[in-house]
C-alpha positions, 0 to 999 in steps of 0.5 A: 933551830929549836927542838920544835922546829926540828921536829916539824922539819923532820915531819916535812922531810919524811913526807917529801920523800914520796911522790905525793908529799902534800897528802902525806904532810896533810895526813901527818898534820891531822894527827893530834899531838904528833910533834909533841910526841916526837919531841918526847921520843928525841928526849928519850933517845938521848936519855937511853944512852946516859949510863953507857961507858964514855966511848960507847956513849959517844959512838952511839950518840954520834949516830942516834943524834945525827937525825934520820927519818925516824920511820920505824918509831913513827910507825910505832907511835901512829899504830898505837894511836890507831889502836886507841892508845895515847901515843906517849905510851908507845914512846919507849917501844918507839925508842927500842925500835930506833935503837935496834935500827941504829945498832944495825947501822953501826954494825953495817958500817963496820961490815961495809967499811962505810966511811959516811953515815947520814952525811957525817963520818961514820962512828967507826971512822972516829972511834974504830971498828971495835968500839962501833961494834960494841956500841951496836951490841950495847944499843941492842941490849938497851932496847931489850931492857927498855921493852922488858920494863914496859907493861906490854913486855909479855907481848912485845919482848919475845917478838923483839928477840925473834926480830933481832935473831932475824936481823942477824940471820939476814946479815949473815945471809947477805954476807955469805952471798957478797961478791958472788953475784949468785943470789937468787930472787928468793935469796934476795927477798930472804935478806930483805925480810930479815934485815929490813922488813922484820923490824918494821913488822915489830915496830908496827905491832909494838904500837898495838901492844903499847895500846893494850891490844893483842890478837888479830890487830897486832898480827895485821900490823906485823903484815903491814909493817913487813909489807912496807919494809919490803917495799921500802927496801925494793925502792931503795935498791932500785934507786941505786940504779936510777936515782939522781945521784945528788938526791940519792946522796951517793953515787949510782952503783954503790951496791954492786961495787960493794958486791951486793946483788939486789933485785934489779941486778939479779934481773939483769944477770938473768936476762944477760948472763954475760954480765956475770963474767964482768962482775966476776972480773970486778970481784977479782980486781981484773976490771975497773969498778967505775967502768963495770958499774956503768955497763951494769947500770945500763944493762939494768935499765935496758932490761927493765930491772928498775921497773921490775923492782918498783912493780914488786914494791907496789905488790907488797905495798898493796898487801900491806894496805890490805892488812892495814884495813883491819886496823880501826879507821881514823887520823892515825891510820890515814897517816900510816897509809899516806906515809907508807905510800909516800915512802914506798913510791919515792920518785926517781 
C-alpha cells in the first residue's frame, strides 16, 4: 500500500468508528489538501526521532509508526484551517501532540504491564520497561523542542508544559486509586480531564496558535478539545462493558481486571454496594477474575451504568459543539464537528 493509500485508509478508519461514518467521511473529504497534509505529518513524525539513541529510537518508532487514528493531530490541523491558516504550518504542533500522546502510551504500558499495543507487542515487551519509560521521556522532550522552535512558541509552549503536568497528575491520581474501587465520580472525571481531555484541549488550541490567532478563539478551542476528550474517554470506558469484543480488540471487563473504576462501574457500585466486596475479593486474589468480571458486567448493564456514561458523553459533546460555534464556519470547522460527533458517539 502506498503512503497516499495508507493516509486515505486512515481517514476512512477514523470516520468509520462513529455511528454516522458517511457524514464524517464526506466532511473530511471536503477539506482541501488534507491527505497531503497528513502525509507530511507522517513524514515529520518519522524524522522527529532521527537523532535518538538507537534503543530509544527503536522503542519510540515501534509505537509511533504502528499507526493509530491520529485523532489529536487531526484536530490540530483542522483547527488551524478553521482559523484561516495553512494546515501545513500546524504540522509541527500536530507532531508534538502525537509524540506527547505516544509518550503517555509508552508509560501506560509499563504501569499496566500491557503486552499488546495497536495489535503488536508493546515496546516494553521488546526493549524492556526501562527503555520504554526513557523513550517516553525522550518523546516528551522532543515535543517541547519542536514547539519551542515554532513562531507561536510564545503562545503554545507554556500551555504544553502545563498539559504535561496535568497528564502526570492524572496518571498519579489513577494509580493511587487503582485496586481500591473507591473512586468517586469526581475522582474519575479528574483522571479523565488530566489524562485525556487536557491534551485534546492543547491540540485544538495549537491549531489556532499556528494560524496566528490568539485570545478568544483558542480559548474556545480548548473548551472544544477538552469536551470531546472527556466524551471520547467516557464512551471508550463504556465500551469496556458493552462492546462486541471482536470490534473492541480486547475482552470485556479489562478495566476492572486492571483495578480501574470507570464511570459505569462507579454507578453500579453505588446502586449495588455488595459489588465492592466481590471486587475486594478480586484484588485480594480470593476470587476468580473472569467470574467476577462476568458478575460486574451484568450488574453494570442491569443498573444502566453504560447508558449513564453515554448520556454524560453527550452532555460534554454538546458543550464542545457550543464552544466550536465561536470558530469561523467553513469546511474545516464542519469536519471538526462531524469527526468529533462520530468519535464520541461510537456505536456498541
